[in-house]
Every structure is written in C-alpha cells, then in structure tokens.
N, CA, C and O of each residue as an XYZ file, in Angstrom:
656
protein
N       0.848     -1.182      0.000
C       0.000      0.000      0.000
C       0.892      1.243      0.000
O       1.789      1.335      0.837
N       0.682      2.188     -0.893
C       1.544      3.362     -0.964
C       1.285      4.335      0.186
O       0.206      4.364      0.778
N       2.289      5.110      0.472
C       2.166      6.176      1.466
C       2.323      7.517      0.762
O       2.755      7.577     -0.389
N       1.977      8.573      1.450
C       2.109      9.924      0.908
C       3.572     10.370      0.949
O       4.431      9.669      1.483
N       3.839     11.529      0.386
C       5.122     12.190      0.616
C       5.208     12.485      2.111
O       4.199     12.455      2.815
N       6.398     12.765      2.581
C       6.565     13.115      3.986
C       5.736     14.368      4.268
O       5.962     15.416      3.663
N       4.798     14.259      5.168
C       3.907     15.370      5.481
C       4.609     16.385      6.377
O       4.619     17.580      6.080
N       5.193     15.911      7.465
C       5.901     16.824      8.368
C       6.858     16.028      9.238
O       6.734     14.814      9.399
N       7.801     16.745      9.782
C       8.635     16.180     10.831
C       8.057     16.673     12.153
O       7.446     17.740     12.209
N       8.244     15.916     13.185
C       7.795     16.291     14.524
C       9.028     16.528     15.373
O       9.814     15.610     15.608
N       9.197     17.751     15.831
C      10.345     18.125     16.644
C       9.848     18.382     18.060
O       9.066     19.303     18.293
N      10.302     17.570     18.999
C       9.953     17.777     20.398
C      10.977     18.746     20.975
O      12.158     18.424     21.098
N      10.501     19.939     21.327
C      11.409     21.031     21.690
C      11.238     21.425     23.154
O      10.210     21.154     23.775
N      12.262     22.065     23.681
C      12.223     22.494     25.073
C      11.537     23.840     25.235
O      11.055     24.154     26.324
N      11.481     24.644     24.175
C      10.890     25.979     24.240
C      10.209     26.262     22.899
O      10.873     26.548     21.903
N       8.885     26.178     22.888
C       8.119     26.326     21.651
C       8.363     27.682     20.985
O       8.492     27.758     19.763
N       8.426     28.734     21.771
C       8.613     30.072     21.189
C      10.002     30.216     20.568
O      10.137     30.738     19.461
N      11.025     29.758     21.270
C      12.394     29.834     20.745
C      12.537     29.020     19.467
O      13.169     29.472     18.512
N      11.956     27.824     19.441
C      12.023     26.995     18.235
C      11.235     27.625     17.092
O      11.651     27.536     15.937
N      10.114     28.252     17.392
C       9.339     28.937     16.358
C      10.165     30.050     15.714
O      10.156     30.202     14.492
N      10.867     30.814     16.516
C      11.727     31.884     15.981
C      12.768     31.294     15.041
O      13.019     31.843     13.968
N      13.373     30.183     15.437
C      14.404     29.560     14.602
C      13.831     29.092     13.263
O      14.388     29.412     12.213
N      12.740     28.347     13.285
C      12.197     27.802     12.031
C      11.559     28.884     11.165
O      11.504     28.737      9.944
N      11.082     29.955     11.767
C      10.615     31.091     10.958
C      11.791     31.757     10.260
O      11.643     32.250      9.142
N      12.952     31.782     10.897
C      14.151     32.344     10.253
C      14.526     31.535      9.016
O      15.150     32.070      8.099
N      14.155     30.257      8.974
C      14.406     29.427      7.795
C      13.341     29.631      6.715
O      13.479     29.110      5.609
N      12.285     30.381      7.023
C      11.253     30.662      6.036
C       9.934     29.945      6.257
O       9.012     30.089      5.454
N       9.829     29.177      7.333
C       8.555     28.522      7.648
C       7.707     29.525      8.436
O       7.665     29.495      9.666
N       7.040     30.404      7.704
C       6.421     31.576      8.307
C       4.914     31.490      8.499
O       4.313     32.431      9.018
N       4.290     30.397      8.099
C       2.842     30.256      8.247
C       2.515     29.143      9.239
O       3.221     28.138      9.323
N       1.443     29.340      9.977
C       1.000     28.343     10.950
C      -0.114     27.508     10.321
O      -1.151     28.039      9.925
N       0.107     26.212     10.234
C      -0.890     25.265      9.747
C      -1.862     24.905     10.869
O      -3.073     24.852     10.655
N      -1.323     24.658     12.071
C      -2.129     24.346     13.241
C      -1.379     24.805     14.474
O      -0.151     24.753     14.539
N      -2.165     25.265     15.466
C      -1.580     25.661     16.740
C      -2.576     25.368     17.843
O      -3.763     25.661     17.700
N      -2.112     24.794     18.939
C      -2.989     24.566     20.071
C      -2.470     23.485     20.993
O      -1.432     22.872     20.741
N      -3.209     23.262     22.063
C      -2.902     22.182     22.998
C      -3.576     20.920     22.478
O      -4.750     20.948     22.106
N      -2.848     19.832     22.452
C      -3.406     18.577     21.965
C      -4.187     17.880     23.081
O      -3.905     18.076     24.263
N      -5.152     17.081     22.700
C      -5.984     16.347     23.638
C      -5.101     15.466     24.525
O      -4.360     14.627     24.013
N      -5.172     15.645     25.860
C      -4.291     14.874     26.743
C      -4.444     13.359     26.595
O      -3.447     12.637     26.600
N      -5.677     12.873     26.465
C      -5.891     11.425     26.353
C      -5.269     10.883     25.067
O      -4.652      9.817     25.072
N      -5.434     11.621     23.962
C      -4.838     11.184     22.693
C      -3.317     11.227     22.765
O      -2.647     10.316     22.278
N      -2.768     12.280     23.370
C      -1.308     12.392     23.509
C      -0.754     11.244     24.329
O       0.284     10.671     23.995
N      -1.461     10.907     25.419
C      -1.017      9.795     26.259
C      -1.077      8.482     25.502
O      -0.183      7.647     25.636
N      -2.119      8.290     24.709
C      -2.257      7.045     23.966
C      -1.251      6.916     22.841
O      -0.652      5.855     22.666
N      -1.055      7.984     22.072
C      -0.166      7.917     20.911
C       1.297      7.983     21.287
O       2.119      7.279     20.701
N       1.636      8.817     22.257
C       3.044      9.069     22.588
C       3.484      8.438     23.896
O       4.666      8.452     24.238
N       2.515      7.879     24.633
C       2.820      7.268     25.924
C       3.428      8.269     26.904
O       4.294      7.905     27.699
N       2.986      9.520     26.856
C       3.453     10.522     27.811
C       2.725     10.313     29.133
O       1.636      9.740     29.149
N       3.306     10.766     30.242
C       2.676     10.558     31.548
C       1.299     11.215     31.641
O       1.048     12.258     31.037
N       0.430     10.589     32.401
C      -0.895     11.149     32.650
C      -0.728     12.532     33.277
O       0.140     12.738     34.124
N      -1.565     13.472     32.853
C      -1.492     14.841     33.366
C      -0.572     15.741     32.554
O      -0.491     16.940     32.824
N       0.122     15.188     31.568
C       1.006     15.992     30.720
C       0.187     16.843     29.758
O      -0.921     16.474     29.366
N       0.742     17.966     29.393
C       0.142     18.786     28.336
C       1.124     18.859     27.177
O       2.339     18.877     27.372
N       0.578     18.901     25.977
C       1.400     18.930     24.770
C       0.941     20.098     23.905
O      -0.109     20.041     23.266
N       1.748     21.159     23.898
C       1.481     22.309     23.040
C       2.072     22.017     21.676
O       3.135     21.406     21.566
N       1.381     22.453     20.641
C       1.785     22.136     19.275
C       1.680     23.372     18.400
O       0.736     24.154     18.514
N       2.666     23.536     17.523
C       2.607     24.554     16.471
C       3.231     23.923     15.230
O       4.412     23.574     15.228
N       2.433     23.779     14.180
C       2.924     23.213     12.928
C       3.138     24.356     11.948
O       2.213     25.102     11.628
N       4.384     24.480     11.475
C       4.766     25.567     10.573
C       4.953     25.055      9.156
O       5.358     23.913      8.936
N       4.650     25.920      8.206
C       4.903     25.599      6.801
C       5.347     26.864      6.093
O       5.291     27.958      6.654
N       5.785     26.701      4.860
C       6.324     27.819      4.088
C       5.195     28.496      3.317
O       4.807     28.032      2.245
N       4.672     29.587      3.857
C       3.632     30.350      3.186
C       2.248     29.783      3.422
O       2.053     28.567      3.408
N       1.288     30.670      3.640
C      -0.087     30.253      3.927
C      -0.707     29.474      2.778
O      -1.570     28.626      3.005
N      -0.277     29.748      1.540
C      -0.853     29.073      0.381
C      -0.069     27.840     -0.045
O      -0.409     27.204     -1.043
N       0.977     27.498      0.702
C       1.799     26.335      0.347
C       1.035     25.042      0.611
O       0.110     24.994      1.421
N       1.448     24.007     -0.092
C       0.839     22.686      0.109
C       1.069     22.214      1.540
O       2.001     22.659      2.211
N       0.219     21.318      1.994
C       0.297     20.815      3.363
C       1.200     19.589      3.463
O       0.783     18.533      3.938
N       2.439     19.743      3.008
C       3.474     18.740      3.231
C       4.786     19.484      3.376
O       4.873     20.669      3.053
N       5.807     18.794      3.860
C       7.089     19.453      4.095
C       7.039     20.404      5.276
O       7.811     21.360      5.345
N       6.140     20.144      6.194
C       5.967     21.030      7.353
C       6.842     20.558      8.516
O       7.331     19.428      8.530
N       7.024     21.452      9.486
C       7.730     21.117     10.719
C       6.755     21.339     11.868
O       6.282     22.454     12.090
N       6.460     20.263     12.594
C       5.607     20.351     13.775
C       6.473     20.490     15.010
O       7.351     19.664     15.258
N       6.226     21.532     15.781
C       6.959     21.764     17.024
C       6.055     21.374     18.185
O       4.903     21.804     18.256
N       6.574     20.566     19.084
C       5.788     20.040     20.196
C       6.541     20.268     21.501
O       7.697     19.869     21.640
N       5.873     20.913     22.457
C       6.464     21.186     23.772
C       5.649     20.455     24.829
O       4.462     20.729     25.003
N       6.276     19.538     25.523
C       5.626     18.701     26.528
C       5.894     19.254     27.925
O       7.027     19.594     28.263
N       4.821     19.341     28.741
C       4.936     19.789     30.123
C       4.268     18.747     31.005
O       3.128     18.367     30.739
N       4.947     18.269     32.056
C       6.322     18.575     32.404
C       7.290     18.036     31.356
O       7.025     17.041     30.682
N       8.414     18.724     31.245
C       9.406     18.352     30.230
C       9.987     16.974     30.524
O      10.354     16.685     31.663
N      10.072     16.128     29.510
C      10.699     14.814     29.701
C      12.223     14.946     29.793
O      12.786     16.013     29.547
N      12.856     13.866     30.142
C      14.317     13.819     30.186
C      14.845     14.062     28.785
O      14.467     13.339     27.863
N      15.712     15.064     28.587
C      16.225     15.322     27.236
C      17.265     14.283     26.823
O      17.929     13.672     27.660
N      17.385     14.105     25.522
C      18.478     13.296     24.992
C      19.784     14.007     25.288
O      19.779     15.221     25.490
N      20.904     13.297     25.321
C      22.185     13.989     25.479
C      22.328     15.045     24.379
O      22.029     14.784     23.214
N      22.780     16.212     24.756
C      22.887     17.324     23.813
C      23.829     16.965     22.675
O      25.014     16.718     22.901
N      23.302     16.934     21.440
C      24.175     16.644     20.302
C      24.979     17.880     19.932
O      24.477     19.003     19.967
N      26.197     17.656     19.589
C      27.052     18.727     19.080
C      27.800     18.157     17.888
O      28.061     16.956     17.816
N      28.134     19.018     16.972
C      28.950     18.579     15.855
C      28.207     17.740     14.835
O      26.990     17.847     14.683
N      28.964     16.900     14.139
C      28.444     16.169     12.992
C      27.394     15.128     13.364
O      27.198     14.837     14.544
N      26.715     14.564     12.359
C      25.643     13.595     12.604
C      26.135     12.338     13.304
O      27.306     11.964     13.231
N      25.183     11.703     13.987
C      25.439     10.445     14.682
C      24.601      9.357     14.038
O      23.568      9.642     13.433
N      25.031      8.137     14.163
C      24.310      6.990     13.614
C      22.875      6.970     14.132
O      22.641      7.059     15.337
N      21.922      6.854     13.218
C      20.518      6.817     13.580
C      19.851      8.176     13.633
O      18.632      8.265     13.784
N      20.626      9.219     13.512
C      20.081     10.573     13.571
C      19.467     10.961     12.227
O      19.928     10.523     11.173
N      18.442     11.772     12.276
C      17.785     12.286     11.085
C      18.143     13.749     10.908
O      18.301     14.473     11.891
N      18.272     14.190      9.665
C      18.501     15.609      9.371
C      17.300     16.151      8.609
O      16.741     15.468      7.750
N      16.913     17.364      8.922
C      15.888     18.066      8.164
C      16.609     18.838      7.063
O      17.485     19.654      7.350
N      16.249     18.586      5.811
C      16.954     19.155      4.665
C      16.065     20.197      3.998
O      14.901     19.938      3.693
N      16.639     21.389      3.774
C      15.919     22.483      3.144
C      16.729     23.057      1.998
O      17.941     23.231      2.130
N      16.082     23.359      0.866
C      16.678     24.189     -0.172
C      16.574     25.625      0.327
O      15.542     26.019      0.870
N      17.620     26.399      0.151
C      17.654     27.761      0.694
C      18.269     28.725     -0.312
O      19.352     28.483     -0.845
N      17.566     29.810     -0.557
C      18.101     30.853     -1.418
C      17.393     32.152     -1.080
O      16.162     32.158     -1.060
N      18.077     33.244     -0.816
C      19.532     33.373     -0.891
C      20.210     32.642      0.271
O      19.911     32.871      1.443
N      21.105     31.783     -0.093
C      21.725     30.827      0.827
C      22.356     31.494      2.050
O      22.013     31.149      3.181
N      23.258     32.429      1.845
C      23.970     33.043      2.974
C      23.021     33.856      3.852
O      23.220     33.944      5.064
N      22.002     34.442      3.255
C      21.022     35.200      4.033
C      20.240     34.265      4.960
O      20.007     34.601      6.121
N      19.838     33.105      4.460
C      19.117     32.129      5.280
C      20.037     31.597      6.376
O      19.616     31.476      7.527
N      21.277     31.282      6.039
C      22.229     30.779      7.035
C      22.475     31.816      8.127
O      22.490     31.475      9.309
N      22.666     33.065      7.746
C      22.878     34.132      8.723
C      21.666     34.279      9.631
O      21.819     34.468     10.838
N      20.461     34.195      9.066
C      19.239     34.292      9.870
C      19.140     33.119     10.844
O      18.757     33.309     11.999
N      19.480     31.909     10.393
C      19.429     30.731     11.265
C      20.432     30.870     12.414
O      20.122     30.546     13.561
N      21.612     31.343     12.103
C      22.614     31.544     13.155
C      22.132     32.586     14.161
O      22.304     32.415     15.367
N      21.528     33.666     13.662
C      21.024     34.716     14.536
C      19.823     34.284     15.363
O      19.533     34.883     16.398
N      19.117     33.239     14.910
C      17.912     32.765     15.608
C      18.194     31.593     16.540
O      17.260     30.974     17.050
N      19.462     31.281     16.767
C      19.765     30.291     17.790
C      20.399     28.995     17.353
O      20.386     28.027     18.114
N      20.964     28.933     16.139
C      21.678     27.713     15.747
C      22.755     27.422     16.789
O      23.504     28.317     17.183
N      22.830     26.160     17.236
C      23.772     25.820     18.301
C      25.089     25.259     17.791
O      26.039     25.126     18.564
N      25.167     24.932     16.526
C      26.395     24.461     15.890
C      26.256     24.809     14.426
O      25.247     24.484     13.800
N      27.267     25.472     13.869
C      27.135     25.925     12.492
C      28.517     26.186     11.897
O      29.033     27.301     11.983
N      29.112     25.164     11.299
C      30.406     25.366     10.642
C      30.230     26.178      9.364
O      29.110     26.523      8.988
N      31.326     26.476      8.711
C      31.261     27.209      7.448
C      30.714     26.308      6.346
O      30.958     25.102      6.347
N      29.970     26.899      5.402
C      29.470     26.108      4.270
C      30.620     25.622      3.393
O      31.711     26.192      3.394
N      30.348     24.558      2.650
C      31.323     24.001      1.715
C      30.659     23.816      0.360
O      29.434     23.860      0.240
N      31.480     23.611     -0.649
C      30.946     23.215     -1.948
C      30.889     21.700     -1.957
O      31.917     21.027     -1.881
N      29.684     21.172     -2.049
C      29.454     19.727     -2.035
C      29.385     19.272     -3.484
O      28.535     19.737     -4.244
N      30.275     18.365     -3.871
C      30.358     17.918     -5.261
C      29.816     16.505     -5.395
O      30.200     15.595     -4.661
N      28.908     16.348     -6.358
C      28.327     15.051     -6.691
C      28.532     14.837     -8.181
O      28.908     15.778     -8.880
N      28.300     13.638     -8.691
C      28.517     13.396    -10.122
C      27.690     14.302    -11.034
O      28.115     14.600    -12.150
N      26.529     14.740    -10.581
C      25.637     15.519    -11.441
C      25.592     17.010    -11.123
O      24.970     17.762    -11.873
N      26.226     17.472    -10.038
C      26.223     18.903     -9.716
C      27.130     19.194     -8.542
O      27.553     18.301     -7.808
N      27.414     20.482     -8.393
C      28.106     21.003     -7.209
C      27.234     22.105     -6.631
O      26.624     22.877     -7.370
N      27.179     22.176     -5.317
C      26.338     23.190     -4.683
C      26.886     23.494     -3.298
O      27.570     22.667     -2.695
N      26.582     24.689     -2.800
C      26.951     25.056     -1.439
C      26.009     24.327     -0.480
O      24.806     24.234     -0.722
N      26.578     23.814      0.608
C      25.790     23.154      1.646
C      26.413     23.434      2.999
O      27.600     23.738      3.115
N      25.578     23.324      4.012
C      26.054     23.426      5.388
C      25.087     22.658      6.280
O      23.884     22.619      6.026
N      25.630     22.053      7.324
C      24.800     21.471      8.365
C      24.899     22.369      9.588
O      25.936     22.983      9.838
N      23.829     22.438     10.335
C      23.798     23.203     11.576
C      22.795     22.528     12.493
O      22.145     21.561     12.099
N      22.665     23.028     13.709
C      21.722     22.445     14.660
C      20.776     23.523     15.174
O      21.172     24.665     15.406
N      19.504     23.127     15.346
C      18.512     24.068     15.874
C      18.746     24.248     17.376
O      19.655     23.621     17.921
N      17.959     25.084     18.064
C      18.213     25.339     19.491
C      18.195     24.105     20.382
O      18.793     24.120     21.458
N      17.517     23.024     19.958
C      17.510     21.787     20.746
C      18.452     20.734     20.188
O      18.450     19.597     20.661
N      19.253     21.087     19.196
C      20.238     20.155     18.665
C      19.789     19.341     17.471
O      20.516     18.446     17.041
N      18.594     19.624     16.907
C      18.133     18.896     15.723
C      19.028     19.271     14.543
O      19.296     20.450     14.313
N      19.485     18.270     13.801
C      20.388     18.494     12.673
C      19.612     19.036     11.479
O      18.591     18.476     11.084
N      20.105     20.129     10.912
C      19.510     20.797      9.758
C      20.563     20.828      8.657
O      21.733     21.104      8.924
N      20.154     20.544      7.416
C      21.041     20.648      6.259
C      20.440     21.687      5.315
O      19.322     21.519      4.829
N      21.190     22.765      5.057
C      20.771     23.789      4.103
C      21.528     23.585      2.803
O      22.748     23.417      2.810
N      20.805     23.600      1.681
C      21.385     23.402      0.355
C      21.091     24.637     -0.486
O      19.954     25.106     -0.539
N      22.112     25.156     -1.136
C      21.953     26.345     -1.972
C      21.278     25.978     -3.287
O      21.936     25.774     -4.307
N      19.957     25.900     -3.239
C      19.144     25.615     -4.430
C      17.836     26.382     -4.312
O      17.373     26.676     -3.210
N      17.261     26.695     -5.430
C      15.988     27.391     -5.475
C      14.908     26.517     -4.839
O      14.709     25.384     -5.275
N      14.205     27.019     -3.816
C      13.151     26.220     -3.195
C      12.088     25.732     -4.182
O      11.440     24.719     -3.920
N      11.894     26.412     -5.290
C      10.910     25.970     -6.289
C      11.293     24.626     -6.899
O      10.440     23.937     -7.457
N      12.569     24.245     -6.801
C      13.008     22.958     -7.352
C      12.366     21.771     -6.631
O      12.383     20.653     -7.145
N      11.805     22.005     -5.453
C      11.161     20.902     -4.730
C       9.970     20.338     -5.493
O       9.514     19.232     -5.201
N       9.469     21.078     -6.456
C       8.301     20.620     -7.208
C       8.664     19.885     -8.492
O       7.775     19.409     -9.199
N       9.954     19.784     -8.806
C      10.353     19.006     -9.974
C      10.115     17.530     -9.692
O      10.226     17.080     -8.551
N       9.789     16.788    -10.728
C       9.505     15.379    -10.493
C      10.383     14.431    -11.315
O      10.171     13.219    -11.299
N      11.351     14.971    -12.021
C      12.243     14.110    -12.785
C      13.342     13.563    -11.883
O      13.834     14.260    -10.996
N      13.719     12.321    -12.116
C      14.814     11.713    -11.355
C      16.141     12.361    -11.753
O      16.280     12.893    -12.854
N      17.096     12.306    -10.854
C      18.432     12.831    -11.141
C      19.130     11.905    -12.115
O      19.133     10.686    -11.943
N      19.717     12.493    -13.132
C      20.449     11.721    -14.122
C      21.937     12.003    -13.964
O      22.358     13.160    -13.944
N      22.723     10.950    -13.852
C      24.166     11.091    -13.652
C      24.925     10.929    -14.961
O      26.097     11.303    -15.016
N      24.340     10.409    -15.987
C      25.111     10.144    -17.196
C      24.735     10.903    -18.351
O      25.332     10.744    -19.415
C-alpha cells in the first residue's frame, strides 16, 4: 500500500517560542495548526505521563503552500528527560531536516542569529551531477539541519536525477 510524501517532521522542543523563531528564520512563516493537543490522545499515541500537556505549532512555508514538508513543534509539560545534547556532525541513527535555501547566505545568517547551536562554514558539495553550497547546523535543541543552496521551487520538480 503506498504512502504519501513526507507530510511533516515532529520536533519535540524544550521551548516552543524559541524553536518557532528559529524555524521562521528558515522561512517557515505560516501556521498550519496551533494549540494544545488532547491529553488522552497524547497519552495514547506518545505514551506521555498522565497529566502531561502537549502544546503544538505546525509551521509551513507560506499560507498558500501545500500541506506537506511542514515542521511540527511540540512542547511537553512537564518536560521529559532530554536526549544527550548533540554537538557537531551527525550520529548513527540521527535524522537531518533538509531544506533548499536561497539566498543561501542570508538564510544561514538568519538561522545563526535565531539560535543555531552548531554551524560550521558552508562548503561546496560535489556530486557526479552537480556542485552546490551546503552546510549542516543544529537548531536550538540540537536537531540536525542541512541547508542546500538551491531554489526552493526545485522541490516541485519530479524528474529523477540523471548522472550520465
């Protein structure tokens, strides 16, 4: 049975407002949904402790954008035990959120100003079919982000990459 394209990532954050500022700096400026989630449903789906509250804000790029490729920010109270703070390069089993960004340096500067916790200098990433500027960085809670210097409109192309 087929599945849809990736609808959204779910980022469990320590501070919903701080994370919102960061992801808005990346261009996710529209709110798809915002509110407190039903405690019984949250407990059933996520196995959070009884009495917990789960605030949610799902961001997307532009109010008229399609409802996929979104980032859902979730703040749980009381806060659960955090994962060990990631620093530096990716770790086995870790996921990265990948975004096309242009103007590239402007988006990177905005992300750094909005709380990126690790952000080396961009490099030219060379593949058999193209070269492009890329950089990895981490959001305020350590989520790995990959910015690629490409026109965001390219996300709607449907042709496979050809190497030959």
